[in-house]
All heavy atoms as an XYZ file, in Angstrom:
906
protein
N      19.419     22.128     12.534
C      18.772     21.350     11.494
C      17.248     21.369     11.736
O      16.771     21.088     12.815
C      19.269     19.909     11.496
C      18.565     19.018     10.533
S      19.179     17.313     10.660
C      17.795     16.453      9.999
N      16.519     21.689     10.716
C      15.057     21.637     10.805
C      14.586     20.221     10.543
O      15.244     19.434      9.865
C      14.452     22.601      9.792
N      13.390     19.906     11.036
C      12.832     18.590     10.829
C      12.170     18.459      9.459
O      11.948     19.440      8.751
N      11.862     17.233      9.090
C      11.118     16.941      7.873
C      10.593     15.525      7.961
O      11.018     14.735      8.810
C      11.960     17.167      6.617
C      13.296     16.437      6.570
C      14.405     16.722      7.308
C      13.650     15.349      5.717
N      15.419     15.851      6.976
C      14.968     15.013      5.991
C      12.950     14.626      4.740
C      15.651     13.989      5.333
C      13.626     13.626      4.069
C      14.959     13.294      4.380
N       9.598     15.204      7.109
C       8.934     13.909      7.138
C       8.952     13.281      5.751
O       8.614     13.905      4.770
C       7.470     14.091      7.584
C       6.566     12.859      7.500
C       7.025     11.754      8.460
C       5.122     13.233      7.769
N       9.354     12.028      5.728
C       9.300     11.231      4.498
C       8.537      9.952      4.777
O       8.311      9.554      5.907
C      10.708     10.914      3.988
O      11.446     10.206      4.943
N       8.116      9.294      3.703
C       7.381      8.044      3.800
C       7.587      7.213      2.554
O       8.070      7.722      1.531
C       5.866      8.320      4.016
O       5.213      7.063      4.304
C       5.230      8.997      2.828
N       7.267      5.966      2.622
C       7.203      5.087      1.438
C       6.308      3.917      1.752
O       5.933      3.683      2.886
C       8.602      4.670      0.967
C       9.248      3.585      1.779
N       9.957      3.845      2.933
C       9.303      2.261      1.606
C      10.451      2.706      3.416
N      10.029      1.722      2.628
N       5.932      3.204      0.673
C       5.038      2.047      0.813
C       5.679      0.863      0.114
O       6.091      0.946     -1.044
C       3.648      2.311      0.200
C       2.716      1.127      0.447
C       3.047      3.612      0.743
N       5.753     -0.267      0.833
C       6.230     -1.508      0.262
C       5.098     -2.519      0.260
O       4.404     -2.677      1.253
C       7.414     -2.074      1.082
C       8.661     -1.198      1.111
C       9.716     -1.792      2.049
C       9.229     -1.021     -0.297
N       4.929     -3.170     -0.881
C       3.918     -4.223     -1.028
C       4.577     -5.527     -0.605
O       5.314     -6.131     -1.380
C       3.446     -4.264     -2.496
C       2.362     -5.292     -2.744
O       2.302     -6.302     -2.033
O       1.579     -5.073     -3.700
N       4.304     -5.974      0.612
C       4.958     -7.164      1.114
C       4.392     -8.441      0.509
O       5.069     -9.464      0.465
C       4.858     -7.245      2.665
O       3.517     -7.228      3.051
C       5.632     -6.090      3.294
N       3.167     -8.415     -0.008
C       2.591     -9.605     -0.655
C       3.223     -9.839     -2.008
O       3.473    -10.981     -2.418
C       1.084     -9.431     -0.829
N       3.534     -8.755     -2.731
C       4.130     -8.890     -4.065
C       5.645     -8.787     -4.021
O       6.331     -9.058     -5.030
C       3.576     -7.791     -4.996
C       2.071     -7.786     -5.149
S       1.458     -9.154     -6.111
C       1.778     -8.544     -7.751
N       6.193     -8.350     -2.884
C       7.641     -8.260     -2.738
C       8.256     -7.133     -3.560
O       9.338     -7.291     -4.143
N       7.564     -5.962     -3.579
C       8.102     -4.834     -4.382
C       7.555     -3.528     -3.823
O       6.614     -3.507     -3.049
C       7.700     -4.992     -5.843
C       6.183     -4.952     -6.053
C       5.840     -5.141     -7.510
N       4.393     -4.980     -7.677
C       3.671     -5.598     -8.580
N       4.245     -6.460     -9.400
N       2.397     -5.385     -8.676
N       8.167     -2.404     -4.269
C       7.620     -1.109     -3.900
C       6.205     -0.970     -4.436
O       5.854     -1.508     -5.452
C       8.571     -0.101     -4.572
C       9.821     -0.864     -4.841
C       9.391     -2.275     -5.067
N       5.392     -0.226     -3.702
C       3.988      0.013     -4.111
C       3.905      1.353     -4.837
O       3.900      2.403     -4.229
C       3.074      0.005     -2.872
N       3.834      1.289     -6.149
C       3.749      2.480     -6.980
C       2.286      2.902     -7.151
O       1.417      2.072     -7.332
C       4.332      2.201     -8.352
C       4.310      3.408     -9.289
C       4.955      3.111    -10.642
O       5.276      1.920    -10.957
O       5.122      4.073    -11.411
N       2.035      4.203     -7.062
C       0.700      4.743     -7.324
C      -0.199      4.849     -6.117
O      -1.403      5.025     -6.294
N       0.352      4.773     -4.927
C      -0.469      4.894     -3.723
C      -0.632      6.394     -3.381
O       0.364      7.097     -3.195
C       0.154      4.152     -2.511
C      -0.688      4.372     -1.256
C       0.325      2.676     -2.832
N      -1.866      6.838     -3.286
C      -2.138      8.211     -2.879
C      -2.009      8.304     -1.351
O      -2.479      7.416     -0.634
C      -3.537      8.635     -3.294
O      -3.609      8.609     -4.737
C      -3.879     10.033     -2.807
N      -1.366      9.372     -0.883
C      -1.140      9.585      0.539
C      -1.553     11.000      0.877
O      -1.143     11.948      0.188
C       0.340      9.385      0.914
C       0.856      8.012      0.452
C       0.542      9.569      2.424
C       2.366      7.893      0.497
N      -2.359     11.164      1.923
C      -2.714     12.472      2.433
C      -2.070     12.637      3.794
O      -2.035     11.689      4.593
C      -4.212     12.648      2.567
C      -4.972     12.723      1.267
C      -4.454     12.697     -0.012
C      -6.364     12.826      1.116
N      -5.466     12.793     -0.934
C      -6.658     12.872     -0.278
C      -7.412     12.910      1.995
C      -7.936     12.993     -0.772
C      -8.715     13.012      1.502
C      -8.955     13.074      0.116
N      -1.600     13.852      4.083
C      -1.022     14.169      5.390
C      -1.895     15.230      6.078
O      -2.218     16.254      5.482
C       0.394     14.718      5.233
C       1.079     15.171      6.546
C       1.291     14.003      7.522
C       2.375     15.897      6.233
N      -2.245     14.931      7.334
C      -3.046     15.854      8.133
C      -2.250     16.289      9.372
O      -1.510     15.483      9.939
C      -4.318     15.164      8.665
C      -5.320     14.850      7.598
C      -5.262     13.606      6.911
C      -6.341     15.705      7.296
C      -6.202     13.325      5.932
C      -7.301     15.430      6.321
C      -7.202     14.221      5.653
O      -8.132     13.902      4.679
N      -2.458     17.509      9.782
C      -2.020     17.973     11.099
C      -3.198     17.785     12.008
O      -4.322     18.180     11.679
C      -1.594     19.429     11.057
C      -1.280     19.951     12.429
C       0.045     20.647     12.474
N       0.203     21.233     13.810
C       1.246     21.014     14.541
N       2.256     20.325     14.064
N       1.349     21.527     15.738
N      -2.993     17.204     13.174
C      -4.074     16.870     14.123
C      -3.918     17.720     15.370
O      -2.835     17.798     15.944
C      -4.038     15.352     14.490
C      -5.142     15.032     15.478
C      -4.126     14.502     13.233
N      -5.026     18.331     15.771
C      -5.057     19.093     17.019
C      -6.373     18.802     17.704
O      -7.447     19.256     17.229
C      -4.928     20.581     16.726
O      -4.988     21.333     17.909
N      -6.356     18.017     18.761
C      -7.597     17.591     19.402
C      -8.413     16.768     18.449
O      -7.938     15.785     17.894
N      -9.664     17.167     18.197
C     -10.524     16.462     17.242
C     -10.470     17.077     15.841
O     -11.258     16.685     14.985
C     -11.966     16.433     17.746
C     -12.122     15.532     18.934
O     -11.470     14.508     19.043
N     -12.988     15.879     19.862
N      -9.592     18.024     15.656
C      -9.499     18.742     14.384
C      -8.375     18.136     13.499
O      -7.284     17.894     13.986
C      -9.222     20.212     14.636
O      -8.965     20.890     13.424
N      -8.701     17.898     12.241
C      -7.730     17.444     11.241
C      -7.677     18.495     10.155
O      -8.693     18.923      9.647
C      -8.206     16.150     10.574
C      -8.104     14.935     11.418
N      -8.846     14.758     12.577
C      -7.378     13.813     11.294
C      -8.553     13.585     13.097
N      -7.666     12.989     12.325
N      -6.448     18.912      9.785
C      -6.273     19.828      8.688
C      -5.352     19.184      7.664
O      -4.190     18.891      7.953
C      -5.686     21.160      9.165
C      -5.476     22.138      8.032
C      -4.887     23.434      8.516
C      -4.714     24.378      7.317
N      -3.932     25.552      7.677
N      -5.871     18.971      6.449
C      -5.057     18.370      5.399
C      -4.014     19.384      4.953
O      -4.355     20.521      4.605
C      -5.930     17.953      4.222
C      -5.169     17.256      3.110
C      -6.133     16.834      2.025
C      -5.377     16.404      0.790
N      -6.272     16.215     -0.338
N      -2.732     18.980      4.982
C      -1.651     19.901      4.634
C      -0.820     19.439      3.464
O      -0.024     20.236      2.951
C      -0.767     20.212      5.857
C      -0.138     18.920      6.399
C      -1.550     20.905      6.952
C       0.896     19.174      7.475
N      -0.971     18.203      3.033
C      -0.174     17.707      1.895
C      -0.840     16.497      1.282
O      -1.602     15.784      1.922
C       1.245     17.388      2.329
N      -0.496     16.262      0.028
C      -0.954     15.085     -0.721
C       0.168     14.688     -1.674
O       0.833     15.551     -2.249
C      -2.205     15.420     -1.496
C      -2.789     14.269     -2.283
C      -4.079     14.594     -2.979
O      -4.771     15.557     -2.564
O      -4.411     13.893     -3.929
N       0.375     13.394     -1.815
C       1.411     12.892     -2.708
C       1.007     11.512     -3.244
O       0.082     10.890     -2.699
C       2.757     12.785     -1.997
N       1.694     11.050     -4.257
C       1.488      9.720     -4.839
C       2.865      9.063     -4.918
O       3.844      9.690     -5.337
C       0.837      9.797     -6.223
C       0.702      8.416     -6.840
C      -0.532     10.489     -6.158
N       2.922      7.771     -4.550
C       4.209      7.086     -4.579
C       4.662      6.833     -6.005
O       3.880      6.571     -6.898
C       4.152      5.774     -3.809
O       3.130      4.935     -4.359
C       3.884      5.996     -2.329
N       5.992      6.880     -6.179
C       6.605      6.636     -7.477
C       6.983      5.167     -7.636
O       6.606      4.324     -6.808
C       7.817      7.574     -7.660
C       8.870      7.389     -6.603
O       8.994      6.307     -5.979
N       9.641      8.428     -6.339
N       7.759      4.836     -8.657
C       8.106      3.447     -8.939
C       8.930      2.798     -7.805
O       8.973      1.586     -7.695
C       8.896      3.376    -10.248
N       9.547      3.625     -6.973
C      10.311      3.114     -5.838
C       9.456      3.064     -4.557
O       9.973      2.764     -3.497
C      11.542      4.015     -5.617
C      12.571      3.375     -4.728
O      12.738      2.128     -4.767
O      13.246      4.104     -3.986
N       8.147      3.345     -4.687
C       7.254      3.342     -3.520
C       7.400      4.553     -2.637
O       6.841      4.584     -1.553
N       8.148      5.537     -3.096
C       8.423      6.738     -2.304
C       7.741      7.957     -2.932
O       7.373      7.935     -4.081
C       9.932      7.006     -2.211
C      10.670      5.858     -1.559
C      12.177      6.066     -1.546
N      12.822      4.911     -0.978
C      13.012      4.704      0.308
N      12.607      5.602      1.186
N      13.620      3.630      0.753
N       7.619      9.023     -2.150
C       7.150     10.280     -2.713
C       8.372     10.969     -3.339
O       9.497     10.786     -2.899
C       6.506     11.177     -1.653
O       7.421     11.411     -0.605
C       5.256     10.474     -1.072
N       8.120     11.764     -4.386
C       9.251     12.413     -5.072
C       9.980     13.433     -4.220
O      11.171     13.677     -4.414
C       8.747     13.071     -6.361
C       8.345     12.053     -7.437
O       8.927     10.943     -7.450
O       7.481     12.374     -8.240
N       9.258     14.030     -3.274
C       9.844     14.979     -2.340
C       9.320     14.643     -0.953
O       8.326     13.901     -0.823
C       9.468     16.429     -2.696
O       8.033     16.539     -2.639
C       9.970     16.822     -4.078
N       9.941     15.154      0.099
C       9.398     14.887      1.438
C       7.938     15.331      1.509
O       7.565     16.376      0.995
C      10.269     15.749      2.340
C      11.556     15.878      1.615
C      11.177     15.960      0.162
N       7.097     14.530      2.144
C       5.674     14.875      2.239
C       5.485     16.064      3.171
O       4.515     16.815      3.037
C       4.804     13.659      2.650
C       3.342     13.942      2.358
C       5.112     13.202      4.053
C       2.497     12.747      2.118
N       6.427     16.291      4.072
C       6.467     17.501      4.907
C       7.896     17.995      4.887
O       8.743     17.498      5.622
C       5.986     17.223      6.335
C       5.879     18.412      7.263
C       4.885     19.439      6.736
C       5.465     17.988      8.658
N       8.184     18.988      4.037
C       9.560     19.483      3.914
C       9.963     20.367      5.092
O       9.114     20.824      5.886
C       9.522     20.282      2.618
C       8.111     20.714      2.467
C       7.267     19.631      3.108
N      11.252     20.641      5.201
C      11.789     21.459      6.294
C      11.063     22.795      6.412
O      10.782     23.245      7.526
C      13.292     21.709      6.084
C      14.148     20.497      6.290
C      15.619     20.779      6.109
O      16.033     21.965      6.191
O      16.392     19.820      5.900
N      10.792     23.442      5.305
C      10.185     24.781      5.331
C       8.807     24.808      5.985
O       8.376     25.852      6.467
C      10.114     25.329      3.918
N       8.127     23.663      6.009
C       6.770     23.608      6.578
C       6.696     22.798      7.854
O       5.616     22.607      8.419
C       5.806     23.023      5.539
C       5.647     23.892      4.311
C       4.640     23.291      3.364
C       4.477     24.208      2.129
N       3.504     23.654      1.210
N       7.816     22.313      8.331
C       7.812     21.416      9.482
C       7.549     22.160     10.792
O       8.146     23.202     11.062
C       9.172     20.711      9.565
C       9.251     19.729     10.709
C       8.831     18.416     10.523
C       9.714     20.094     11.952
C       8.893     17.504     11.564
C       9.770     19.181     13.010
C       9.365     17.894     12.809
N       6.703     21.588     11.597
C       6.568     21.964     13.024
C       6.285     20.668     13.789
O       5.731     19.718     13.250
C       5.387     22.961     13.280
O       4.178     22.365     12.835
C       5.636     24.264     12.563
N       6.697     20.660     15.024
C       6.427     19.461     15.833
C       4.934     19.392     16.117
O       4.205     20.366     15.990
C       7.214     19.524     17.178
O       6.840     20.704     17.888
C       8.724     19.497     16.941
N       4.458     18.206     16.482
C       3.055     18.017     16.780
C       2.576     16.652     16.404
O       3.371     15.739     16.132
N       1.274     16.490     16.363
C       0.603     15.252     16.015
C       0.161     15.298     14.570
O      -0.433     16.291     14.140
C      -0.569     14.966     16.949
O      -0.079     14.955     18.289
C      -1.218     13.637     16.635
N       0.411     14.230     13.847
C       0.091     14.165     12.434
C      -0.579     12.821     12.123
O      -0.503     11.896     12.902
C       1.381     14.277     11.580
C       1.988     15.641     11.637
C       2.836     16.026     12.648
C       1.678     16.600     10.636
C       3.397     17.291     12.703
C       2.240     17.869     10.688
C       3.097     18.199     11.703
O       3.627     19.464     11.764
N      -1.196     12.777     10.956
C      -1.780     11.522     10.484
C      -1.557     11.390      8.986
O      -1.876     12.298      8.218
C      -3.284     11.502     10.780
C      -3.921     10.163     10.509
C      -5.343     10.101     11.062
O      -5.475      9.901     12.285
O      -6.279     10.262     10.275
N      -0.947     10.288      8.604
C      -0.832      9.917      7.207
C      -1.986      8.996      6.887
O      -2.268      8.046      7.644
C       0.493      9.160      6.950
C       1.773      9.992      6.935
C       2.988      9.097      7.063
C       1.841     10.824      5.669
N      -2.646      9.221      5.766
C      -3.720      8.309      5.323
C      -3.264      7.741      3.966
O      -3.050      8.493      2.997
C      -5.067      9.002      5.182
C      -6.117      8.051      4.650
C      -5.497      9.585      6.525
N      -3.097      6.435      3.909
C      -2.672      5.731      2.711
C      -3.919      5.130      2.042
O      -4.656      4.405      2.688
C      -1.708      4.606      3.073
C      -0.430      5.093      3.697
C      -0.349      5.290      5.064
C       0.702      5.329      2.925
C       0.827      5.718      5.674
C       1.892      5.745      3.520
C       1.946      5.964      4.878
N      -4.124      5.448      0.785
C      -5.279      4.921      0.063
C      -4.937      3.538     -0.511
O      -4.775      3.367     -1.714
C      -5.733      5.925     -1.007
C      -6.390      7.132     -0.401
C      -5.651      8.124      0.228
C      -7.768      7.234     -0.362
C      -6.255      9.210      0.825
C      -8.402      8.334      0.235
C      -7.635      9.302      0.843
N      -4.843      2.590      0.385
C      -4.402      1.235      0.065
C      -5.406      0.501     -0.824
O      -5.011     -0.250     -1.696
C      -4.167      0.440      1.352
N      -6.696      0.708     -0.601
C      -7.708      0.023     -1.373
C      -7.599      0.293     -2.861
O      -7.717     -0.624     -3.683
N      -7.375      1.547     -3.218
C      -7.216      1.901     -4.637
C      -6.045      1.137     -5.253
O      -6.113      0.617     -6.348
C      -7.033      3.394     -4.805
C      -8.244      4.204     -4.406
O      -9.365      3.631     -4.331
O      -8.069      5.408     -4.134
N      -4.944      1.097     -4.505
C      -3.749      0.376     -4.971
C      -4.014     -1.116     -5.087
O      -3.664     -1.764     -6.076
C      -2.562      0.625     -4.005
C      -1.408     -0.293     -4.274
C      -0.521     -0.042     -5.321
C      -1.205     -1.439     -3.514
C       0.530     -0.891     -5.577
C      -0.154     -2.294     -3.758
C       0.709     -2.025     -4.815
O       1.765     -2.868     -5.060
N      -4.667     -1.711     -4.083
C      -4.944     -3.138     -4.093
C      -5.884     -3.511     -5.242
O      -5.690     -4.539     -5.897
C      -5.518     -3.583     -2.752
C      -4.563     -3.462     -1.564
C      -5.288     -3.661     -0.239
C      -3.385     -4.425     -1.704
N      -6.849     -2.682     -5.541
C      -7.732     -2.921     -6.670
C      -6.927     -2.862     -7.978
O      -7.079     -3.712     -8.848
C      -8.844     -1.887     -6.722
C      -9.932     -2.082     -5.695
C     -11.053     -1.047     -5.807
N     -11.995     -1.126     -4.716
C     -11.938     -0.412     -3.611
N     -10.990      0.496     -3.433
N     -12.837     -0.581     -2.669
N      -6.078     -1.866     -8.121
C      -5.287     -1.672     -9.342
C      -4.329     -2.813     -9.591
O      -3.997     -3.117    -10.760
C      -4.532     -0.327     -9.284
N      -3.870     -3.488     -8.540
C      -2.904     -4.573     -8.698
C      -3.562     -5.949     -8.636
O      -2.902     -6.969     -8.620
C      -1.817     -4.494     -7.627
O      -2.427     -4.536     -6.321
C      -0.991     -3.235     -7.771
N      -4.901     -5.972     -8.597
C      -5.604     -7.236     -8.607
C      -5.576     -8.010     -7.297
O      -5.834     -9.216     -7.265
N      -5.268     -7.332     -6.192
C      -5.159     -7.978     -4.876
C      -6.322     -7.713     -3.966
O      -6.330     -8.158     -2.823
C      -3.875     -7.507     -4.176
C      -2.587     -7.782     -4.922
C      -1.417     -7.264     -4.123
O      -1.054     -7.855     -3.110
N      -0.846     -6.154     -4.556
N      -7.304     -6.994     -4.434
C      -8.320     -6.439     -3.527
C      -9.281     -7.485     -2.962
O      -9.684     -7.377     -1.810
C      -9.111     -5.353     -4.262
N      -9.717     -8.430     -3.731
C     -10.753     -9.342     -3.256
C     -12.105     -8.661     -3.336
O     -12.281     -7.617     -3.973
N     -13.091     -9.247     -2.693
C     -14.464     -8.749     -2.748
C     -14.663     -7.538     -1.876
O     -13.985     -7.350     -0.847
C     -15.425     -9.844     -2.317
N     -15.632     -6.703     -2.281
C     -15.998     -5.543     -1.456
C     -16.930     -5.982     -0.329
O     -17.714     -6.902     -0.504
C     -16.742     -4.491     -2.315
C     -15.766     -3.662     -3.140
O     -14.654     -3.409     -2.650
O     -16.128     -3.256     -4.253
N     -16.892     -5.406      0.835
C     -15.968     -4.342      1.181
C     -14.564     -4.904      1.480
O     -14.447     -6.029      1.983
C     -16.577     -3.729      2.429
C     -17.315     -4.856      3.074
C     -17.811     -5.710      1.924
N     -13.565     -4.116      1.118
C     -12.186     -4.554      1.353
C     -11.869     -4.651      2.852
O     -12.390     -3.879      3.634
C     -11.213     -3.564      0.725
C     -11.313     -3.349     -0.776
C     -10.232     -2.393     -1.230
C     -11.248     -4.649     -1.528
N     -10.987     -5.565      3.180
C     -10.532     -5.627      4.552
C      -9.743     -4.352      4.904
O      -9.929     -3.787      5.953
C      -9.655     -6.864      4.778
C      -9.192     -7.021      6.166
C     -10.068     -7.389      7.188
C      -7.879     -6.796      6.526
C      -9.679     -7.484      8.488
C      -7.438     -6.913      7.824
C      -8.330     -7.257      8.835
N      -8.862     -3.943      4.002
C      -8.105     -2.687      4.167
C      -8.437     -1.753      3.002
O      -8.334     -2.144      1.843
C      -6.584     -2.923      4.153
C      -6.022     -3.694      5.348
C      -4.537     -3.940      5.164
C      -6.287     -2.973      6.638
N      -8.824     -0.548      3.319
C      -9.110      0.448      2.288
C      -8.230      1.649      2.557
O      -7.120      1.726      2.061
C     -10.587      0.782      2.267
C     -10.999      1.537      1.012
O     -10.135      1.857      0.186
O     -12.182      1.824      0.866
N      -8.690      2.585      3.336
C      -7.817      3.691      3.765
C      -7.137      3.307      5.058
O      -7.797      2.865      6.022
C      -8.644      4.972      3.952
C      -9.233      5.470      2.679
C     -10.058      6.737      2.900
O      -9.988      7.373      3.949
N     -10.854      7.073      1.916
N      -5.831      3.457      5.111
C      -5.035      3.100      6.283
C      -4.509      4.378      6.947
O      -3.620      5.026      6.386
C      -3.863      2.167      5.919
C      -2.990      1.872      7.128
C      -4.386      0.862      5.280
N      -5.068      4.744      8.112
C      -4.568      5.947      8.817
C      -3.484      5.581      9.798
O      -3.600      4.587     10.525
C      -5.814      6.458      9.528
C      -6.601      5.222      9.821
C      -6.284      4.249      8.694
N      -2.426      6.380      9.824
C      -1.352      6.212     10.823
C      -1.179      7.538     11.557
O      -0.761      8.525     10.959
C      -0.039      5.848     10.153
C       0.014      4.542      9.371
C       1.393      4.359      8.751
C      -0.342      3.353     10.242
N      -1.515      7.564     12.818
C      -1.347      8.801     13.641
C      -0.083      8.660     14.438
O       0.178      7.621     15.078
C      -2.547      8.994     14.541
C      -2.468     10.324     15.265
C      -3.685     10.646     16.059
N      -4.830     10.810     15.157
C      -6.021     11.189     15.560
N      -6.254     11.450     16.832
N      -7.015     11.314     14.712
N       0.715      9.714     14.473
C       2.007      9.673     15.156
C       2.399     11.085     15.592
O       1.830     12.069     15.091
C       3.081      9.102     14.229
C       3.226      9.820     12.927
C       4.182     10.805     12.776
C       2.359      9.539     11.894
C       4.272     11.512     11.588
C       2.464     10.255     10.680
C       3.412     11.238     10.540
N       3.322     11.174     16.495
C       3.797     12.462     16.978
C       5.230     12.688     16.589
O       6.040     11.757     16.499
N       5.538     13.959     16.343
C       6.932     14.368     16.067
C       7.259     15.443     17.095
O       6.631     16.524     17.073
C       7.058     14.859     14.639
C       6.730     13.793     13.604
S       7.114     14.231     11.875
C       5.871     15.508     11.551
N       8.201     15.168     18.004
C       8.439     16.060     19.124
C       9.809     16.722     19.107
O      10.211     17.346     20.079
C       8.215     15.349     20.460
C       9.138     14.159     20.634
O      10.061     13.970     19.864
N       8.855     13.348     21.625
N      10.531     16.578     18.005
C      11.839     17.227     17.885
C      12.092     17.594     16.424
O      11.521     16.986     15.531
C      12.943     16.331     18.424
C      13.048     14.996     17.711
C      14.096     14.080     18.311
O      15.177     14.564     18.700
O      13.845     12.889     18.350
N      12.952     18.593     16.218
C      13.343     18.961     14.855
C      14.331     17.933     14.351
O      15.527     18.029     14.602
C      13.965     20.364     14.843
C      12.947     21.453     15.025
O      11.748     21.216     14.777
O      13.339     22.579     15.415
N      13.815     16.915     13.662
C      14.625     15.812     13.171
C      13.947     15.218     11.947
O      12.818     15.566     11.627
C      14.776     14.760     14.258
N      14.648     14.346     11.265
C      14.046     13.622     10.159
C      13.205     12.464     10.705
O      13.682     11.656     11.485
C      15.116     13.060      9.222
C      14.566     12.190      8.155
N      15.262     11.096      7.682
C      13.414     12.227      7.419
C      14.536     10.505      6.721
N      13.420     11.184      6.562
N      11.956     12.437     10.345
C      11.068     11.337     10.672
C      10.736     10.630      9.360
O      10.435     11.243      8.343
C       9.741     11.850     11.292
C       9.924     12.328     12.705
C      10.428     13.587     12.974
C       9.576     11.523     13.775
C      10.579     14.044     14.263
C       9.730     11.959     15.083
C      10.220     13.232     15.319
O      10.355     13.671     16.606
N      10.809      9.299      9.394
C      10.447      8.499      8.232
C       9.419      7.468      8.704
O       9.684      6.684      9.629
C      11.661      7.782      7.652
C      11.372      7.002      6.431
N      11.040      7.609      5.230
C      11.309      5.659      6.212
C      10.801      6.661      4.304
N      10.973      5.464      4.888
N       8.220      7.530      8.133
C       7.126      6.655      8.541
C       6.659      5.828      7.335
O       5.846      6.300      6.544
C       5.938      7.483      9.139
C       4.831      6.567      9.584
C       6.437      8.335     10.294
N       7.198      4.621      7.170
C       6.786      3.797      6.023
C       5.571      2.918      6.354
O       5.221      2.728      7.498
C       8.036      2.919      5.820
C       8.620      2.796      7.188
C       8.287      4.087      7.921
N       4.989      2.394      5.285
C       3.881      1.446      5.402
C       4.291      0.179      4.655
O       4.640      0.216      3.490
C       2.596      2.007      4.790
C       1.370      1.089      4.878
C       0.866      1.024      6.326
C       0.271      1.595      3.962
N       4.246     -0.950      5.378
C       4.456     -2.270      4.781
C       3.059     -2.851      4.616
O       2.359     -3.078      5.607
C       5.347     -3.125      5.666
C       6.669     -2.528      6.096
C       7.442     -3.463      7.013
C       7.494     -2.127      4.911
N       2.659     -3.133      3.378
C       1.265     -3.396      3.062
C       1.066     -4.744      2.408
O       1.842     -5.146      1.534
C       0.767     -2.278      2.121
C      -0.659     -2.402      1.566
C      -1.679     -2.262      2.694
C      -0.894     -1.344      0.501
N      -0.016     -5.429      2.786
C      -0.528     -6.606      2.066
C      -2.060     -6.449      2.115
O      -2.591     -5.613      2.821
C      -0.075     -7.891      2.725
O      -0.780     -8.156      3.893
N      -2.779     -7.280      1.364
C      -4.258     -7.126      1.347
C      -4.935     -7.341      2.717
O      -6.024     -6.819      2.925
C      -4.723     -8.181      0.362
C      -3.538     -8.433     -0.529
C      -2.355     -8.249      0.355
N      -4.279     -8.035      3.617
C      -4.925     -8.352      4.888
C      -4.122     -7.939      6.112
O      -4.392     -8.404      7.214
C      -5.259     -9.855      4.954
C      -6.232    -10.216      3.850
C      -5.775    -10.823      2.692
C      -7.570     -9.903      3.984
C      -6.683    -11.119      1.672
C      -8.479    -10.190      2.954
C      -8.015    -10.806      1.806
O      -8.894    -11.079      0.797
N      -3.159     -7.056      5.923
C      -2.380     -6.599      7.069
C      -1.400     -5.508      6.677
O      -1.106     -5.335      5.475
N      -0.928     -4.804      7.679
C       0.078     -3.801      7.458
C       0.870     -3.594      8.709
O       0.459     -3.979      9.817
C      -0.527     -2.446      7.009
C      -1.400     -1.748      8.007
C      -0.875     -0.841      8.918
C      -2.755     -2.002      8.053
C      -1.659     -0.196      9.838
C      -3.566     -1.367      8.997
C      -3.006     -0.462      9.869
O      -3.809      0.162     10.786
N       2.046     -2.957      8.591
C       2.813     -2.561      9.760
C       3.564     -1.276      9.397
O       3.684     -0.896      8.226
C       3.760     -3.660     10.222
O       4.807     -3.861      9.288
N       4.083     -0.641     10.438
C       4.821      0.585     10.259
C       5.875      0.662     11.363
O       5.864     -0.148     12.295
C       3.898      1.804     10.313
O       4.627      2.979      9.885
C       3.287      2.032     11.667
N       6.743      1.619     11.254
C       7.813      1.849     12.240
C       8.418      3.214     11.966
O       8.141      3.817     10.953
C       8.886      0.752     12.153
C       9.502      0.617     10.771
C      10.689      1.305     10.448
C       8.930     -0.154      9.769
C      11.250      1.217      9.182
C       9.476     -0.244      8.509
C      10.625      0.423      8.211
O      11.193      0.361      6.971
N       9.215      3.696     12.898
C       9.958      4.906     12.639
C      11.263      4.508     11.995
O      12.150      3.924     12.603
C      10.233      5.713     13.897
C      10.991      7.005     13.545
C      11.227      7.932     14.682
N      12.031      9.048     14.226
C      12.533      9.968     14.995
N      12.300      9.931     16.299
N      13.251     10.949     14.487
N      11.378      4.832     10.735
C      12.571      4.484      9.983
C      13.600      5.569     10.007
O      13.540      6.503     10.809
N      14.552      5.438      9.116
C      15.656      6.412      9.077
C      15.755      7.018      7.669
O      15.202      6.557      6.736
C      16.979      5.757      9.446
O      17.239      4.680      8.582
């Protein structure tokens, strides 16, 4: 089985999936970042396809960047500029050919993540 990466965003302040969040995926090597994918969350807060499908998967260090500020502005949760949370980067490693799921639980003043299933 080849590995793959999925993600989703939940708006914990509003108690619903976060639709319309732009997400960029980077491959990280030392101080170098290479953007390899971009997606936008759907009505279920998920990307329509894996952000890193099996055909493009390799183990290594990656970074998801969630454009939370744009979403918070669009939903009226942003508050005054500068925002407390704007772009949220999550750096993580994938060291085996397996399914990795890295979600973001988001509110205007905090977030968390975990390795999901």
